[in-house]
N, C-alpha and C positions, 0 to 999 in steps of 0.2 A: 805938780814941784812936791818935791819931796821936804816935808817939816818934820821937826824933832818932837817925839811923843813924849809927856815931863811925868806920868806916872810908868815908870818903868821896873818891873819886879827883876829884884836884884836876886840871883843865887847862888848861895853861901859857895866858898872856892871857885869859883869861876872868876873871880876880880867885878869889874864897874862894866856895867850895861850901856851904851847907848841906841835908843834907835829908832830911825830914822824911817818916813813910809810916804807912800801915794798911792795912786792906784795902778801901778805897775813895779813898782818894785817896796822890799823891805830891803832896809842896810840897819846891821844891827854890829855895831863896832866895840871890841871890847878891850877894855885897859887895865894893867895893874892897878891894887887895891890898897891901899893905907890902913891901917889899923880901925880909921871909922868907918871902912866902905868907900871914900871919897876914891875919884879917878886919879891916880900917879902916870904923868908922864906919858909918855908919846901909846898913840895903839898896841894892843899883843896882834891883834886880830882884827878880821872884819868876814862876815858874810852879809850879801850880795843879792836876794833873791826877786827873778824876773818874773816878766809876762805873770804874775800872780792872777789867782782862778780861774789859768786855760788852761795851759802847760808849763807849769814853775817848774823851775830850776833854780840855782844856785850856784854862787861860787863862793869856797870860802878860800881866805888866806892869812893864813897864821905868821907870826916874824918868825918863826924858826926855820921857815925854810916852806912848810908844806903849802899846795894851791890844790883843792877840786874841783871837778863840775857836776856837779849832779842834777840831778831829776827828782821832781817829791811822787811820789807814790800813794797819790792821798788817800786809799783804802777801801775804795769803794768798787772798784771792777769786778770780787768776786763774793756779793753777797752782802749783807747786813757791814756798815762801816768797821773796820779792823783803824788800826791807830796808823797814822802816816809814816813811812821810811821811805831813805833816801837811799838812790840807786846810782849808781854809773849813768851822766847824759854825756860822757866821748867832746868832742870839737866843741866849739862854739864861737858865734860871730864876739872876738873882743873890741873889733874896731867901730862896730854895728853900737854896740853894747857902749863905749865910752864915748860917745857921739853923742847915743839918749841920756847918757848919765850928765853928761855935761849939760845937758838942756833943763833935767830938770832938780837939777845941784841947785838953783844958784840963790837958796832961801838958808842951805848950812854951811857951819864950819868950813870955810877956805881949806884949813888943815886935813879936815875929814876928805872934802874933793880929790884935794892933790894926789894922798895918798893911794886912795881908790884908782883915779883916774892912772898914777904910776904904774900898781896893778897889774890894773887890766892893760893898757899899753904895752908894756912890758911882754905880756904874753900875743899881744898882736903882732910886735915884733919877735916873736919868738919861732923860727926855725922849722919847718913840720916835716 
């Protein structure tokens, strides 16, 4: 079940970040920030990482219209640990992702749930 982390490092010039997680998902939601670093308005984007610890992949959405699906290359294949990098992951099961996300998100903000559900559902219904 997703829960919100309370001690989230805020990165200068990245806006304000909220972070939710469980054993399968990590969800980071970005907002614009005011001069004091507090969140302002609606989310500007999110990244939903899934299948953590196995074949981790991520969908990243930005309000500007960007949507990407990537896999995490953990950097361990070619010898000593290298820095993880994101690589294209192609298509994904958006319908299955929506269903699992809905089951795991009952304890987080409804506005965040609706945004993620809406973006993923749009992908599920997009022509292939």
